[in-house]
DRENZA-749574 format. One record per residue: x, y, z of N, C-alpha, C, O in turn; residue number from 1; residue in one letter. Coordinates in pm, whole numbers, plus 50000, padded with zeros to 5 digits. Each point is the difference from the previous one (the first is absolute). Layout:
REM residues N
     npx     npy     npz    capx    capy    capz     cpx     cpy     cpz     opx     opy     opz   seq   type
       X       Y       Z       X       Y       Z       X       Y       Z       X       Y       Z   NUM      a
...
REM end
This chain:
REM residues 86
     npx     npy     npz    capx    capy    capz     cpx     cpy     cpz     opx     opy     opz   seq   type
   38913   77984   57438   49869   50017   50123   49925   49875   49987   49965   49975   49885     1      m
   50002   49940   50206   49938   49887   50008   49833   50060   50005   49961   50086   50079     2      k
   49972   49861   49841   49876   50008   49999   49910   49925   50151   50029   49888   50041     3      k
   49874   50191   50017   49954   49939   50112   49903   49912   49931   49979   50002   49879     4      p
   49957   49908   50219   49911   49892   49996   49876   50089   50001   50002   50109   50057     5      k
   49897   49847   49883   49875   50075   49998   49874   49898   50032   49965   49918   49916     6      i
   49976   50094   50205   49901   49924   50013   49847   50060   49989   49978   50108   50054     7      t
   49923   49827   49880   49857   50081   49969   49925   49906   50091   50015   49878   49997     8      i
   49901   50189   50085   49910   49932   50079   49829   50043   49974   49987   50121   49983     9      t
   49922   49822   50013   49889   50029   50006   49941   50007   50153   49968   49896   50057    10      l
   50020   50216   49998   49960   50020   50125   49852   50048   50037   49964   50002   50117    11      v
   49945   50041   49775   49874   50020   50016   49933   50024   49872   50050   50018   49889    12      d
   49829   49979   50147   49896   50012   49836   49887   50081   50050   49948   49974   50109    13      q
   50005   50141   49800   49931   50072   50047   49869   50031   49902   49912   50083   50020    14      k
   50101   49820   49863   49876   49999   49899   49911   49886   50039   50019   49935   50103    15      g
   49886   50044   49818   49879   49918   50038   50021   49856   49938   49968   49908   50075    16      t
   50078   50060   49808   50083   49891   49933   50102   49925   50044   50082   50056   50073    17      c
   49933   49832   49901   50130   49910   50051   50065   50044   49884   49949   50055   49903    18      g
   50190   49908   50120   50108   50022   49900   49979   49903   49875   49968   49883   50019    19      c
   50047   50159   49875   49975   49950   49874   50137   49884   49981   49993   49893   49940    20      h
   50096   50148   50110   50123   49912   49997   50020   49901   50104   50097   49924   50002    21      r
   49805   50078   50088   49994   49931   50143   50093   50025   50092   50054   49913   50068    22      g
   49967   50202   49938   50126   50024   50111   49902   50034   50122   49884   50039   49998    23      h
   50204   49933   50113   49900   50022   50148   50094   50073   50089   50122   49984   49990    24      k
   49834   50081   50081   50059   50070   50098   50128   49916   50114   49977   49918   50089    25      i
   50133   50128   49876   50123   49896   50078   50078   49959   49892   50117   49967   50022    26      g
   49828   50030   49840   50086   49972   49888   50133   50076   49986   50006   50122   50015    27      d
   50119   49787   49952   50103   50106   50008   50063   49956   49922   50004   49877   49996    28      s
   50092   50217   49882   50059   49961   49890   50153   50060   49968   50022   50121   50002    29      f
   50060   49799   49974   50117   50044   50006   50037   50056   49835   49987   49925   49904    30      d
   50054   50200   50086   50005   50087   49882   50102   49895   49907   49968   49965   49886    31      f
   50114   50005   50160   50107   49955   49878   49958   49832   49986   50048   49948   49900    32      d
   49882   49975   50173   49980   49874   49949   49861   49958   50013   49978   49881   49976    33      t
   49904   50209   50065   49874   49992   49986   49904   50074   49917   49885   49965   49971    34      e
   50185   50162   49988   49905   50090   49940   49900   49960   49879   49896   50063   49978    35      r
   50147   49825   49946   49876   49942   49926   49887   49941   50087   49890   49971   49952    36      g
   50136   50016   50155   49878   49972   50051   49883   50097   50066   49888   49968   50040    37      a
   50175   50162   49959   49934   50093   50030   49938   50052   49877   50048   49995   49887    38      l
   49811   50069   50157   49893   50035   49913   50054   50090   49903   50062   50090   50055    39      c
   49937   49917   49820   50083   50122   49916   49955   50102   49995   50063   50083   49935    40      p
   49812   49960   50130   49936   50135   50050   50077   50068   50114   50044   50115   49990    41      m
   49970   49810   50116   50068   50032   50103   50154   50002   49971   50064   50077   50072    42      a
   49998   49860   49848   50127   50027   49949   50008   50095   49937   50094   50075   50027    43      m
   49831   49956   49884   50002   50126   49931   50029   50125   50109   50089   50085   49995    44      h
   49818   49899   50093   50024   50149   50106   50107   49964   50071   50064   50100   50033    45      v
   49985   49799   50006   50131   50007   50066   50112   50008   49954   50094   50021   50076    46      a
   49923   49967   49803   50125   49983   49923   50069   50173   50032   50110   50016   50051    47      f
   49827   50063   49921   50064   50153   50008   50038   49988   50151   50107   50060   50013    48      p
   49856   49895   50089   50043   50039   50158   50120   49896   50017   50096   50032   50069    49      y
   49899   49836   49864   50118   49906   50018   50103   50045   49917   50111   49966   50040    50      i
   49887   50108   49846   50083   50073   49931   50096   50105   50076   50121   50015   49984    51      d
   49787   50059   50108   50062   50086   50082   50087   49951   50102   50113   50045   50020    52      i
   49824   49844   50057   50070   49956   50112   50124   49920   49924   50104   50030   50058    53      l
   49917   49895   49849   50120   49932   49926   50089   50101   49970   50119   49970   50009    54      r
   49848   50167   49949   50125   50073   49980   50007   50094   50125   50021   50119   49975    55      y
   49965   49842   50159   50041   50090   50083   49924   50100   50050   50043   50081   50083    56      g
   49807   49919   49857   49929   50104   50032   49908   49974   50128   50012   49884   50041    57      g
   49906   50190   50029   49917   49968   50106   49852   50049   49955   49962   50086   49919    58      n
   49979   49836   50156   49836   50036   49979   49933   50068   50119   50053   49977   50108    59      l
   49853   50092   49893   49950   50070   50119   49929   49896   50075   49957   49904   49935    60      p
   50021   50100   50220   49965   49910   50057   49866   50032   50034   49971   50118   50020    61      t
   49946   49797   49989   49833   49994   50053   49997   50031   50135   50101   50045   50055    62      g
   49776   49935   50017   49977   50059   50151   50029   49848   50051   49975   49981   50119    63      k
   50075   49905   49802   50037   49864   50090   50146   50000   49966   50050   49888   49995    64      d
   50020   50200   49983   50145   50010   50000   50041   49907   49861   50117   49962   49993    65      g
   49796   50004   49906   50053   49949   49916   49946   50073   49852   49938   50107   49996    66      d
   50102   49805   49880   49950   50065   49861   49900   49900   49964   50031   49881   50006    67      f
   49852   50155   49958   49888   49913   49953   49969   50060   49886   50025   50119   49982    68      r
   49903   49788   49905   49943   50050   49888   49865   49916   49966   49984   49888   50048    69      f
   49944   50157   49890   49852   49942   49945   50028   49927   49870   50092   50030   49924    70      c
   49817   49866   50056   49968   49918   49874   49912   50128   49940   49949   50085   50073    71      c
   50043   49915   49801   49929   50112   49924   49852   49951   49949   49925   50071   49932    72      p
   50042   49776   50119   49850   49981   49985   49942   50067   50102   50040   49996   50116    73      d
   49851   50076   49837   49927   50069   50091   49883   49885   50084   49917   50040   50081    74      a
   50094   49870   49895   49878   49893   50034   50089   49910   50097   49943   49933   50087    75      d
   50197   50064   49900   50076   49930   50101   50066   50075   50093   49998   49968   50118    76      v
   50061   50128   49843   50125   50093   50088   50063   49921   50089   50000   50029   50120    77      i
   50057   49869   49834   50123   49937   50080   50075   50106   50048   50005   50103   49933    78      n
   50066   49887   50192   50096   50078   50052   50137   49940   50031   50007   49926   50098    79      i
   50101   50097   49831   50121   49951   49998   50103   50070   50084   50004   50123   49991    80      f
   50070   49823   50081   50132   50032   50070   50117   49984   49947   50021   49882   49970    81      k
   50075   50198   50003   50143   49987   49951   50112   49998   50111   50024   50105   50059    82      l
   50027   49808   49964   50130   50002   50074   50113   49950   49953   50002   49902   49926    83      e
   50109   50166   50117   50152   49956   49969   50095   49957   50083   49999   50037   50117    84      t
   50095   49883   49837   50093   49933   50119   50114   49981   49902   49991   49990   49878    85      s
   50100   50008   50183   50162   49963   49928   50003   49866   49982   50100   49948   49951    86      e
REM end
């Protein structure tokens, strides 16, 4: 089974402080080649979802038709979108 390509994109910010890692809306990361560039706190949240996708599972879609997760920093609350492609 070929593993899908995973892209993580910052799509929104709900908190009152800027990202401590310097991420901005529109930043996008390839999980295989750029995961070290993503904030470790966000990666910690993303990893279980990525694992599900990598092994053939599906994630629930939100109101925008995609899957999103939040940065765990309550002052920042970056919103990331996960996308897969072959």
